[in-house]
C-alpha positions in Angstrom: -13.3 -18.7 21.9 -12.9 -15.3 22.5 -12.5 -12.5 19.7 -8.7 -12.0 19.9 -8.5 -15.9 19.5 -10.8 -15.7 16.4 -8.8 -12.6 15.0 -5.6 -14.6 15.4 -6.8 -18.2 14.2 -6.1 -19.6 10.9 -9.5 -21.6 11.2 -11.4 -18.3 10.9 -11.7 -16.4 7.8 -11.5 -12.7 7.6 -14.4 -11.0 5.8 -14.6 -7.3 4.7 -18.2 -6.0 4.2 -19.6 -2.6 4.1 -22.9 -3.8 5.5 -23.8 -3.4 9.0 -23.7 -7.0 10.6 -27.5 -7.2 11.7 -28.3 -6.6 8.1 -26.1 -9.6 7.0 -28.5 -12.1 8.9 -25.4 -14.3 9.8 -27.6 -16.0 12.6 -25.9 -18.6 14.9 -22.6 -18.7 13.2 -19.3 -18.7 15.3 -18.1 -15.2 14.5 -17.2 -12.0 15.9 -16.5 -8.5 14.2 -14.8 -5.2 14.2 -16.2 -1.9 13.1 -13.9 0.4 11.0 -15.1 3.7 11.7 -18.6 2.1 10.8 -17.6 2.4 7.2 -16.3 -1.2 7.1 -16.9 -4.3 9.0 -14.4 -6.8 9.4 -16.1 -10.3 10.2 -13.9 -13.4 11.5 -16.0 -16.2 10.9 -15.3 -19.9 11.4 -14.2 -21.8 8.2 -16.7 -24.7 9.6 -19.7 -22.0 9.0 -18.9 -21.4 5.5 -20.4 -24.1 3.3 -17.9 -23.9 0.1 -14.6 -22.3 1.2 -13.5 -22.2 -2.5 -16.6 -20.1 -3.3 -16.2 -17.8 -0.7 -12.4 -17.1 -1.2 -13.8 -15.6 -4.7 -16.0 -13.1 -3.4 -13.4 -10.6 -4.5 -14.2 -7.4 -2.4 -14.7 -9.5 0.9 -11.2 -11.2 0.8 -8.3 -9.1 2.4 -5.6 -8.4 -0.2 -2.2 -8.9 1.0 0.6 -6.0 0.9 4.3 -6.2 0.8 7.0 -3.9 1.7 8.2 -1.4 -1.0 11.8 -1.5 -0.1 15.2 -1.9 -2.1 18.6 -2.4 -1.4 20.7 -1.2 1.7 24.1 0.3 1.1 26.8 2.2 3.4 25.9 4.0 6.6 26.4 7.9 6.1 24.6 11.0 6.2 24.0 13.3 3.2 21.3 15.9 3.4 21.0 16.2 -0.5 17.7 14.6 -0.7 16.0 16.9 2.0 17.8 20.2 0.4 16.3 19.4 -3.1 13.0 19.0 -1.8 13.1 22.3 0.0 12.8 20.7 3.7 15.9 21.7 5.3 15.3 25.4 4.1 12.0 25.7 5.9 13.5 23.9 9.0 15.5 27.1 9.3 14.1 30.6 10.5 12.3 32.6 9.8 9.6 29.4 9.0 11.5 27.2 11.6 9.1 24.2 10.5 10.5 21.0 12.4 7.0 19.2 12.6 6.3 20.5 16.3 3.1 19.8 17.6 2.4 17.3 14.6 1.8 13.5 15.1 3.5 11.2 12.4 2.2 7.6 12.1 4.2 4.7 10.6 2.2 1.6 9.9 4.8 -1.0 9.1 7.2 -3.4 10.8 7.5 -1.7 14.2 10.3 0.7 15.3 13.6 0.5 17.2 12.5 2.7 20.0 15.9 2.3 21.6 17.7 4.4 18.7 18.6 7.8 19.7 16.9 9.0 16.4 13.6 8.9 18.2 14.5 10.9 21.3 14.2 14.5 22.2 17.2 16.6 23.6 16.4 15.3 27.2 16.6 11.8 26.1 13.0 11.2 26.6 11.0 9.0 23.5 9.3 11.0 21.2 7.0 8.2 20.4 3.6 8.6 21.8 2.5 4.9 21.5 3.4 1.8 19.8 0.6 -0.6 18.9 2.4 -4.2 18.3 -0.3 -6.6 16.5 2.2 -9.4 17.0 2.3 -9.4 21.0 -1.0 -10.8 22.6 0.2 -11.0 26.5 -0.5 -7.3 27.0 -3.5 -5.0 26.8 -4.5 -4.0 23.4 -5.7 -0.2 22.4 -9.1 0.3 23.5 -11.8 -0.6 21.0 -9.5 -3.5 19.7 -9.2 -7.1 20.2 -5.6 -8.0 19.8 -2.1 -6.9 20.1 -0.6 -4.9 22.7 -0.3 -1.0 23.1 2.6 0.6 24.8 2.4 4.2 25.9 5.1 6.8 26.1 5.5 6.4 29.7 6.0 2.8 29.4 8.6 3.4 26.4 10.4 5.9 28.7 10.5 3.5 31.5 12.0 0.9 29.2 14.7 3.1 28.0 15.9 3.7 31.5 15.7 0.2 32.3 18.7 -2.1 32.4 16.6 -4.8 30.4 14.5 -2.3 28.4 12.8 -5.4 26.3 11.5 -6.9 29.7 9.4 -3.6 29.9 8.4 -3.2 26.5 9.1 -6.3 24.0 8.2 -4.7 21.0 10.9 -5.1 18.4 11.6 -4.3 14.6 13.2 -7.5 13.5 13.2 -6.4 10.1 14.0 -2.7 10.3 11.9 -1.3 7.4 9.5 0.6 9.9 12.3 2.1 11.8 14.0 3.3 8.5 10.5 5.0 7.5 10.1 6.4 10.7 13.7 8.0 10.6 13.5 9.5 7.5 10.1 10.9 8.3 10.7 12.3 11.7 14.2 11.2 13.0 15.7 13.8 15.3 19.4 12.9 15.0 21.7 10.3 13.8 23.2 8.1 16.2 26.8 9.8 15.9 25.4 13.3 16.6 25.8 14.6 13.0 22.7 16.8 12.6 19.3 16.0 11.5 18.2 12.8 9.9 14.6 13.4 9.3 12.5 15.8 7.6 10.2 16.7 10.7 12.6 16.2 13.8 10.3 17.5 16.3 7.1 15.7 15.3 5.7 13.0 17.8 5.6 9.6 16.5 3.1 6.8 16.6 3.8 3.1 15.5 1.6 0.4 14.4 3.7 -3.0 14.2 1.5 -5.0 11.6 1.1 -8.8 12.3 2.0 -11.1 9.6 -1.0 -12.5 7.2 -2.9 -15.6 8.0 -1.6 -18.7 6.7 -4.5 -19.4 4.7 -4.5 -16.1 3.1 -0.7 -16.7 2.2 -1.5 -20.0 0.7 -4.4 -18.6 -1.5 -2.2 -15.9 -2.8 0.8 -18.1 -3.3 3.1 -16.0 -1.2 6.6 -17.5 -0.9 7.6 -18.7 2.6 9.5 -16.1 4.5 8.4 -13.2 2.7 6.7 -10.4 4.6 2.9 -10.0 3.8 0.6 -8.0 5.3 -3.3 -8.2 5.3 -5.8 -5.4 4.3 -7.9 -5.8 7.6 -4.9 -5.2 9.8 -3.7 -2.2 7.9 -7.1 -0.6 7.8 -7.5 -1.2 11.8 -3.8 0.5 12.0 -5.2 3.5 10.0 -8.2 3.7 12.5 -6.0 3.7 15.4 -3.7 6.3 14.1 -6.7 8.5 13.3 -7.6 8.5 16.9 -4.7 10.4 17.9 -6.0 13.7 16.2 -8.9 13.5 18.4 -7.0 12.3 21.6 -4.4 15.0 21.7 -6.2 17.5 19.3 -3.3 17.6 17.0 -2.7 17.0 13.2 -2.0 13.5 12.3 0.2 12.3 9.2 -0.4 8.7 8.3 2.5 7.0 6.1 2.3 4.0 4.4 5.3 2.2 2.8 3.4 -0.9 1.6 1.9 -1.7 -1.7 0.0 -4.6 -3.8 -0.9 -5.3 -7.5 -4.3 -6.8 -6.3 -7.2 -4.4 -6.8 -8.9 -2.5 -9.6 -5.9 0.1 -9.6 -8.6 2.9 -9.5 -8.6 3.2 -5.7 -11.9 1.3 -5.0 -11.1 -1.4 -3.0 -11.7 -1.1 1.0 -8.2 0.3 2.0 -7.9 2.9 -0.4 -11.4 3.8 0.0 -11.2 4.0 3.6 -7.8 6.0 3.5 -9.7 8.5 1.3 -12.3 9.0 4.0 -9.6 9.4 6.5 -7.9 11.8 4.2 -10.8 14.1 3.9 -11.1 14.8 7.6 -9.7 18.2 8.9 -6.1 18.1 10.5 -5.1 14.9 8.7 -2.8 13.8 5.9 -2.3 10.4 4.3 0.8 10.0 2.6 1.2 6.6 0.3 4.2 5.4 -1.9 3.8 4.4 -5.5 5.4 1.2 -5.4 8.6 -0.3 -7.1 6.7 -2.4 -10.0 7.5 0.1 -13.0 10.2 -1.8 -14.6 9.1 -5.5 -13.5 7.0 -6.5 -16.5 4.0 -7.2 -14.4 1.3 -5.2 -16.2 -0.4 -5.7 -19.5 -2.8 -3.3 -21.5 -4.9 -4.4 -24.4 -7.2 -3.0 -26.7 -9.8 -4.6 -28.7 -11.2 -3.1 -32.0 -14.8 -3.1 -32.4 -16.0 -5.3 -35.0 -18.4 -4.3 -38.0 -21.3 -6.2 -36.2 -21.7 -8.3 -33.1 -19.6 -11.1 -32.8 -16.2 -12.5 -31.7 -13.2 -10.1 -32.4 -10.8 -13.3 -32.2 -9.3 -12.1 -29.2 -6.1 -10.6 -27.9 -3.2 -13.0 -27.1 -1.5 -12.1 -23.8 2.0 -13.9 -23.4 3.7 -14.5 -19.9 6.9 -16.0 -20.0 7.4 -18.2 -16.5 10.7 -19.0 -15.2 11.8 -22.8 -13.8 10.1 -24.0 -10.7 7.6 -21.3 -10.2 5.1 -22.3 -7.4 2.3 -20.2 -9.2 0.6 -16.7 -9.1 -2.6 -15.0 -9.3 -3.5 -13.0 -12.4 -6.2 -10.5 -12.4 -8.2 -9.2 -15.5 -10.1 -5.9 -15.2 -12.4 -4.7 -17.8 -14.7 -1.7 -18.3 -18.3 -1.4 -18.5 -20.1 -2.6 -20.6 -17.8 -4.8 -22.2 -17.8 -8.5 -21.0 -14.5 -10.5 -21.5 -13.3 -14.1 -21.2 -9.8 -15.8 -21.1 -8.7 -19.0 -22.7 -5.4 -20.5 -21.8 -2.5 -22.4 -23.6 0.3 -24.0 -21.8 3.8 -24.1 -23.0 3.2 -27.7 -24.0 0.1 -27.1 -25.9 -2.8 -28.0 -23.5 -5.3 -25.4 -23.8 -8.5 -24.4 -21.6 -11.4 -23.0 -23.5 -13.0 -19.6 -23.1 -16.0 -20.0 -20.8 -18.3 -17.3 -19.9 -18.6 -17.3 -15.9 -21.7 -16.2 -14.1 -22.3 -13.7 -11.4 -19.7 -15.5 -8.9 -18.5 -18.6 -10.7 -15.4 -20.4 -10.5 -13.9 -23.5 -12.3 -10.7 -25.5 -11.8 -8.9 -27.4 -14.4 -5.9 -29.8 -14.0 -3.6 -30.3 -17.0 -3.1 -33.9 -18.3 0.6 -33.8 -19.2 1.6 -30.9 -16.9 1.2 -30.6 -13.1 -0.3 -27.2 -13.4 -3.6 -26.4 -12.0 -5.6 -23.1 -12.9 -8.9 -21.9 -11.1 -10.7 -19.2 -13.4 -13.2 -17.0 -11.1 -15.5 -14.4 -12.7 -17.2 -11.6 -11.4 -19.2 -9.7 -13.8 -19.8 -6.7 -11.5 -17.3 -6.4 -8.8 -19.1 -4.4 -5.9 -16.6 -1.9 -5.2 -15.6 -0.8 -8.8 -18.5 -1.9 -10.6 -16.2 -3.5 -13.3 -15.7 -6.9 -14.3 -12.7 -8.8 -12.9 -11.4 -12.2 -14.0 -9.0 -14.1 -11.5 -6.8 -16.6 -12.7 -5.1 -18.8 -9.9 -2.2 -20.4 -11.6 -0.4 -23.3 -9.4 2.8 -25.0 -10.3 3.0 -23.4 -14.0 5.2 -25.2 -16.1 8.4 -23.2 -17.2 7.9 -21.3 -20.6 5.7 -19.1 -22.4 2.0 -19.2 -21.4 -0.6 -17.7 -23.7 -3.6 -16.0 -22.2 -6.3 -15.1 -25.0 -8.7 -12.6 -23.9 -11.8 -12.5 -26.0 -15.1 -10.2 -25.9 -18.5 -11.5 -25.6 -20.9 -10.0 -28.0 -20.1 -6.2 -29.1 -17.1 -4.4 -28.2 -17.7 -1.0 -26.6 -14.7 0.3 -25.0 -12.4 -2.6 -25.8 -9.7 -1.9 -23.3 -8.5 -4.3 -20.5 -5.7 -4.6 -18.1 -3.9 -7.4 -16.5 -1.5 -7.8 -13.6 0.7 -10.2 -11.9 1.5 -10.0 -8.1 4.2 -7.6 -6.7 7.8 -9.0 -7.3 8.2 -10.4 -4.0 4.9 -12.4 -3.9 6.6 -14.8 -6.6 9.1 -17.2 -6.0 10.4 -17.1 -9.6 10.3 -15.0 -12.7 7.3 -14.4 -14.5 6.5 -11.3 -16.7 4.8 -10.2 -19.7 6.4 -10.2 -23.1 4.8 -7.3 -24.0 4.5 -5.5 -20.7 3.5 -1.8 -20.1 5.3 0.3 -17.6 2.4 2.5 -17.0 -0.8 2.0 -14.6 2.0 0.2 -12.2 1.5 2.4 -9.2 0.8 0.0 -6.2 -2.5 0.1 -4.4 -3.2 2.4 -2.5 -1.3 4.9 -4.3 -4.5 5.0 -6.8 -6.7 6.5 -4.2 -8.4 9.7 -4.8 -7.6 12.0 -2.0 -4.1 10.8 -0.4 -0.9 12.2 -1.3 0.5 9.6 -3.9 4.2 9.9 -4.7 6.3 8.3 -7.2 10.3 8.0 -6.9 13.3 9.8 -8.5 17.0 9.9 -7.7 17.8 13.3 -6.2 21.6 13.0 -7.2 20.9 13.6 -10.8 17.3 14.4 -11.1 16.6 11.2 -13.0 13.3 9.2 -12.6 13.8 5.8 -10.7 13.4 2.9 -13.2 11.5 0.7 -10.9 9.3 3.3 -9.6 5.3 2.7 -10.2 4.0 4.8 -12.8 0.6 6.5 -13.3 -2.0 6.8 -14.3 -5.0 5.2 -12.7 -6.9 2.5 -14.8 -9.8 5.1 -15.1 -7.3 7.8 -16.3 -7.2 9.8 -12.8 -4.0 11.8 -12.4 -1.9 9.8 -9.9 0.9 10.2 -8.6 0.6 13.9 -7.6 4.4 14.4 -7.8 7.6 12.6 -7.5 10.1 12.5 -4.4 13.6 11.2 -3.5 13.8 7.5 -2.8 17.2 6.5 -4.2 20.1 6.1 -2.0 18.4 7.8 0.9 20.5 7.8 4.3 18.4 6.1 6.9 19.5 4.7 10.5 20.4 1.3 8.7 22.4 2.8 6.1 21.6 4.1 2.6 18.2 2.6 1.0 16.3 2.8 -1.9 12.7 2.3 -2.6 9.5 4.3 -3.0 9.0 3.7 0.6 11.3 6.4 1.5 10.0 8.7 -0.9 6.9 8.3 0.9 8.6 9.0 4.1 10.5 12.1 3.1 6.9 13.4 1.9 5.2 12.7 5.0 7.8 14.5 7.0 7.4 17.4 4.5 3.8 17.3 5.0 4.3 17.4 8.8 6.1 20.6 8.3 3.2 22.1 6.4 0.8 20.9 9.1 2.8 22.6 11.7 2.6 26.0 9.8 -1.1 25.4 8.8 -2.8 23.8 11.9 -0.6 24.1 15.0 0.5 27.7 14.0 -3.1 28.7 13.2 -2.5 29.6 9.4 -5.1 27.2 8.0 -6.4 25.1 10.9 -8.9 23.2 9.1 -6.8 21.8 6.2 -7.2 18.4 5.1 -5.2 16.1 2.7 -6.7 17.3 -0.5 -5.9 20.9 0.0 -2.5 19.9 1.1 -1.3 17.7 -1.8 -2.9 20.8 -4.1 -0.4 23.2 -2.4 2.4 20.8 -2.8 1.3 20.3 -6.2 1.7 24.2 -7.0 5.0 24.5 -5.3 6.5 21.5 -7.1 9.7 21.9 -9.1 8.9 21.3 -13.0 11.3 20.8 -15.9 10.7 23.1 -19.1 11.3 19.9 -21.2 8.5 17.9 -19.6 4.6 18.2 -20.2 2.8 18.3 -16.7 0.9 16.3 -15.5 2.7 13.0 -16.7 2.8 9.3 -15.7 6.2 9.5 -14.3 6.4 12.7 -12.5 2.8 13.7 -11.7 2.9 17.5 -11.5 6.9 17.7 -10.6 9.2 17.1 -7.9 8.6 17.6 -4.1 9.8 21.2 -3.1 8.5 22.7 0.2 10.2 25.9 -0.3 8.1 26.3 -3.9 4.9 25.7 -1.6 5.4 28.4 0.6 6.6 30.8 -2.2 3.2 29.7 -4.1 1.4 30.7 -0.9 2.9 34.5 -1.1 2.9 34.7 -4.9 6.7 34.6 -5.5 
C-alpha cells in the first residue's frame, strides 16, 4: 500500500511525534510519515504493528485530537454592515487608507468553498481563489510534498467557472457551507444581489483547505456521534503547512483563519496544533487568527481547589458531580493538574457502584465494567504529559447511566498548588446532555485559542455591545491572557444568511488583519511584521468601556477596532 492509502486507511493509526523518524528506530514496521516543517512528524503505522492498541491510544500527546466547527444558528438572508462598521473595517476600506486586503492571501481551513459564488470573483468575473486543496478527493494530484487529496489551481477554477459543467472540471464542493461563510465574511467581494461589499478584505486572494473527515477509529475512540463533522489534528496541521507555503511561493503576506475548536488538551497551548500555529505565527508576513469557541455556557468545565493539610496525607478529596442525560453513548473526561501535585480520581455511579482511586504509573490504564449498570470506564494516567509537563488523567466513559455521577478528585501525599481543571468534550461531540453541576464558565476557550502568539478572539453582539453568552472565556489554565479581544459574531451576514458563532468572529478578525497586512507589508510601512506585533497593534486600538477592567476573561483587552489601531499608530 502506498502512503496515500495509509493516510486514508482506518487500518493505520496516525501518530504525532516531534522526534525525527530515524531516532524512533521503528525498524521494519509497515508505515510512512509526513514532516510538518521539520517540527513535527505524522507517522501512519499499521495497527498490526502495534502490540497493544489500547495502550497506544493513551499515549496522549501522540494521538490526534478531534476538532469541531464553531458555528451556531443560521437566519434570514440580508446584508447589514453594522458588524464591519463597529469594528472600524468599512472606515479603513475608504480613502485615504483604502485597505481592502489587496496583495494579501487569506486562507480558510474548513469545510471547503462554493467557488461558483460571485462573492469569490473579481470585477472581471475571474476567481479570486488562488488554490483549493481538497483533502477528500483522491482522483487528482495532491499538492507537491503531500500524499493525499487533490489541488486545484486558479486556472482550473476559472476554467470550471466558464464551463457548462463546472464540477466536471473542479469537483470540489462545500457540502456543509461553513467554510464558504467563513471565506465570505473574511474576504467576500460582493453579495450575489450586488448590494455592496460583504467581506472585510474584498480584494484579498483566497486559499482554501477542505479538510477530510476524521478516521473512524478516532471517532470511535472519542465517542463522536454519527453524522457529526469531526476533523483530526494531523489534517489541520498539514493544512496550515500548505497555507504557509503561499507566503514563500507568491512573496505575499498570508492570514490563516481557523473556525475550529476542541476541549481536548491542556488549555495552555501546549498540544501539537497550537504549538505549530505559534511557530507559524512567529514568521514574518504571517498572521494566524483563531476563534475562542462556543463552550462558555455549556457547563463543560470544572475548576477545583484543594486546601493543603497541616501535614502530609489525604485531603479527603473534592467531589465533582456530572449530570448525564438519557441515552448518552459516552464521553471523554480530562483532568489536568499542576506540578508538583499528583491527583487520582474515584468514581461513584448514580446506582451507587464505585471505582476506587488507584494511582496509575507513567502510562498505565485500567478498565472497569459495572455489575448492575452497563457502563464501562477506562481510566488512563500520565504523570508527566510530554507537551505540557503536567499530569493528565483521562476517563473514557461508555454508556453512562442517566443521573448524577460523582468523580472524587484526591491528592496523593502533600498538596502544594491544589488546583485542578476538568473538561467535557465540546457540545456537538456528545449525543446527549452532560454537564458539571458546579461548572465554571471560565477557561472555556477552545484550543487552539490558548496558543501564545496567535490572534485569539472571543465573541460579542455588535447590535448592543453585549458579550455572547456561549462564547468561550479566558484565561488559559496557566493564567496567560487569552482572548486578545472580542469581535462581532452574532447575526453576522454571510452568503448563507445571518449566522452566529465564534467562527464568524474569527473570520471578521482575519479580514481586518488582512487590511493591516496590506498597509504594513504590501505598502511597505512595516514589511517584517509578524502575528505578535499585529495583535499588539490591535490590542492598543481596541475599544474599551469605562466600566470594565482590562484585560478580563470575556473581552480580553476590548473590542476589535481597526480605526482605533491606526489612530494609535499616529498618536490620536
